[in-house]
C-alpha positions as CSV (number, residue, x, y, z in Angstrom):
1,M,38.6,-12.4,-10.2
2,I,38.4,-12.9,-6.4
3,L,39.7,-9.4,-5.8
4,L,37.2,-7.9,-8.2
5,V,34.3,-9.7,-6.4
6,A,35.6,-8.5,-3.0
7,V,35.8,-4.9,-4.3
8,A,32.3,-5.2,-5.8
9,L,30.9,-6.5,-2.5
10,A,32.7,-3.8,-0.5
11,T,31.3,-1.0,-2.7
12,T,27.7,-2.3,-3.0
13,S,25.1,-0.8,-0.7
14,F,22.7,-3.4,0.5
15,P,19.3,-2.5,1.9
16,P,19.0,-2.7,5.7
17,L,17.8,-6.0,7.1
18,L,14.2,-6.0,8.4
19,P,13.9,-5.9,12.2
20,T,14.1,-9.3,14.0
21,R,11.8,-10.4,16.8
22,K,14.5,-9.5,19.3
23,E,14.5,-6.0,18.0
24,V,10.8,-5.6,17.5
25,R,9.7,-6.8,21.0
26,P,11.3,-3.8,22.9
27,Q,9.9,-1.4,20.2
28,I,6.4,-2.7,21.0
29,A,7.0,-2.6,24.7
30,A,8.2,1.0,24.3
31,C,4.7,1.8,22.9
32,G,3.3,0.9,26.4
33,I,2.5,-2.7,25.9
34,V,3.5,-5.1,28.7
35,R,6.0,-7.7,27.4
36,S,3.9,-10.6,28.6
37,R,1.1,-9.6,26.2
38,I,3.4,-9.7,23.1
39,K,3.2,-13.0,21.1
40,F,4.9,-13.7,17.8
41,G,3.4,-15.9,15.1
42,Y,3.0,-16.7,11.4
43,D,-0.3,-16.8,9.5
44,P,0.0,-19.5,6.8
45,V,-3.2,-18.4,5.1
46,L,-2.1,-14.8,4.6
47,E,1.6,-15.8,4.5
48,E,2.4,-13.0,7.0
49,Y,4.4,-12.8,10.2
50,D,2.3,-11.2,12.9
51,V,2.3,-10.1,16.5
52,R,-0.6,-10.9,18.7
53,I,-1.3,-8.5,21.6
54,G,-3.0,-10.4,24.4
55,I,-6.0,-9.4,26.4
56,G,-5.5,-6.3,28.4
57,P,-6.4,-2.6,28.7
58,V,-7.2,-0.7,25.5
59,P,-4.0,1.2,24.6
60,T,-4.2,5.0,24.3
61,R,-4.3,6.6,20.9
62,N,-0.6,7.6,21.1
63,A,0.2,4.0,21.9
64,L,-1.8,2.7,19.0
65,D,-0.1,5.2,16.7
66,C,3.2,4.0,18.0
67,L,2.3,0.4,17.3
68,A,1.2,1.3,13.8
69,G,4.6,2.8,13.2
70,V,6.4,-0.4,14.4
71,S,4.2,-2.5,12.2
72,L,4.8,-0.4,9.1
73,S,8.6,-0.4,9.6
74,S,8.8,-4.2,10.0
75,V,7.4,-7.4,8.5
76,Y,5.0,-7.9,11.4
77,D,1.3,-7.3,11.2
78,I,0.0,-6.3,14.7
79,R,-3.3,-7.7,15.8
80,F,-5.2,-7.5,19.1
81,E,-6.9,-10.5,20.7
82,D,-9.6,-8.2,22.2
83,R,-12.0,-6.6,19.7
84,R,-12.2,-3.2,21.3
85,S,-8.5,-2.7,20.9
86,Q,-8.5,-4.0,17.4
87,R,-11.4,-1.7,16.3
88,A,-9.5,1.3,17.8
89,Y,-6.2,0.3,16.1
90,E,-7.4,-0.3,12.6
91,P,-8.3,3.2,11.5
92,I,-5.1,4.6,13.1
93,Y,-3.0,2.0,11.2
94,K,-4.9,2.7,8.0
95,A,-4.2,6.4,8.2
96,R,-0.5,5.9,8.8
97,Q,-0.3,3.4,6.0
98,T,-2.1,5.7,3.6
99,A,0.1,8.6,4.5
100,L,3.2,6.6,3.8
101,Q,1.9,5.3,0.5
102,R,0.9,8.9,-0.5
103,E,4.5,10.1,0.2
104,S,5.9,7.2,-1.9
105,D,3.5,8.0,-4.7
106,L,4.3,11.7,-4.8
107,R,8.0,10.9,-4.8
108,W,7.5,8.6,-7.8
109,L,5.5,11.2,-9.6
110,E,8.1,13.9,-8.9
111,A,10.9,11.7,-10.0
112,H,9.1,11.1,-13.3
113,H,8.2,14.8,-13.8
114,L,4.5,14.0,-13.6
115,R,3.5,15.6,-10.3
116,A,2.8,19.1,-11.5
117,S,0.5,17.9,-14.3
118,L,-1.3,15.2,-12.4
119,P,-5.1,15.4,-13.1
120,H,-7.5,15.6,-10.1
121,F,-10.9,14.0,-9.9
122,D,-13.8,16.2,-9.1
123,P,-17.1,14.2,-9.1
124,A,-19.1,17.4,-9.3
125,K,-17.6,18.2,-12.6
126,E,-16.7,14.9,-14.2
127,S,-18.0,11.4,-14.3
128,L,-15.8,8.6,-13.0
129,P,-15.5,6.8,-16.4
130,A,-14.5,10.1,-18.1
131,F,-11.8,10.8,-15.5
132,V,-10.5,7.2,-15.7
133,Q,-10.0,7.7,-19.4
134,R,-8.2,11.0,-18.8
135,L,-6.0,9.3,-16.2
136,E,-5.1,6.6,-18.7
137,G,-4.1,9.2,-21.2
138,F,-2.0,11.0,-18.6
139,C,-0.2,7.7,-18.0
140,G,0.6,7.2,-21.7
141,A,-2.1,4.6,-22.5
142,T,-4.9,4.8,-25.0
143,P,-8.1,5.9,-23.1
144,G,-10.2,2.9,-22.4
145,S,-7.4,0.4,-23.0
146,L,-6.1,-0.1,-19.4
147,L,-8.7,0.2,-16.7
148,T,-12.2,-1.2,-16.3
149,L,-15.0,-0.6,-13.8
150,I,-16.2,-3.7,-12.0
151,G,-18.5,-1.9,-9.7
152,P,-19.8,1.6,-9.0
153,H,-16.5,2.6,-7.3
154,E,-14.2,-0.3,-8.1
155,L,-11.4,-0.3,-10.8
156,T,-9.2,-3.0,-12.0
157,L,-7.0,-3.7,-15.1
158,H,-8.6,-5.1,-18.3
159,R,-8.0,-8.8,-18.5
160,N,-6.5,-8.6,-22.0
161,L,-4.1,-5.7,-21.9
162,P,-2.1,-4.6,-25.0
163,E,1.1,-6.5,-25.3
164,Q,3.2,-3.3,-25.3
165,I,1.7,-2.3,-22.0
166,M,2.4,-5.7,-20.5
167,R,6.0,-5.6,-21.6
168,S,6.9,-2.1,-20.3
169,H,4.6,-1.8,-17.2
170,E,5.3,2.0,-17.4
171,S,1.6,2.9,-17.7
172,I,0.6,0.4,-15.0
173,D,3.2,1.8,-12.6
174,C,1.9,5.3,-13.4
175,I,-1.7,4.4,-12.6
176,E,-0.7,2.8,-9.3
177,H,1.2,5.9,-8.2
178,A,-1.2,8.4,-9.6
179,F,-4.4,6.8,-8.2
180,G,-4.2,8.0,-4.6
181,P,-2.9,11.6,-5.2
182,S,-5.4,12.1,-8.0
183,G,-8.2,12.2,-5.5
184,L,-9.9,8.9,-6.5
185,E,-9.2,7.3,-3.2
186,E,-10.6,10.2,-1.2
187,D,-13.8,9.9,-3.2
188,G,-14.2,6.2,-2.2
189,V,-12.9,4.6,-5.4
190,S,-10.8,1.5,-5.0
191,F,-8.2,0.0,-7.4
192,G,-6.9,-3.5,-7.3
193,F,-5.8,-6.5,-9.4
194,V,-8.5,-9.1,-9.9
195,G,-7.2,-12.3,-11.4
196,N,-10.3,-14.0,-12.6
197,E,-12.7,-11.0,-12.9
198,T,-14.6,-10.3,-16.1
199,D,-14.8,-6.9,-17.7
200,T,-18.6,-6.9,-17.2
201,P,-19.8,-4.5,-14.5
202,R,-21.4,-6.1,-11.5
203,P,-25.2,-5.6,-11.2
């Protein structure tokens, strides 16, 4: 038995460990941030590890892009103590994050043989409610059974989903991965999970 366990452990591929503070600090410094400005912490409200960059010159765009890459490859959310740097950093981070998510979504769709047939939203030709129902059908759900509008451009899941959908999660996974590449996000539509939301649209 011990031999079998040892063989299993030896042949099992484990995911790489996330970077430690000791590894992340020089990565941040390599982006052009003086080491004395780098502070590690933990936000108990958001339950996130973070890095605070102290007051100093606003980093260049290349430096901010470098920092976004470090953040996205680690558990650390990077924040600046001065507002000018934070305002400059946020859109760069968001663009990197969206690009990574889009790549992940397209890989998922490709792996499930759905990428070629993915519907695309064109607000000039189709209303948002009509497209949402078409997307539901694409993901294997009965149109109107999965998603609900809680605002002009906000989508969430129905509170009382069919039991079959809740058990399999296949349609929900499909919606999550198809949402961005379908063009909804580019048109300003957001999608999220709202725990205590009603299905009644907001005024």
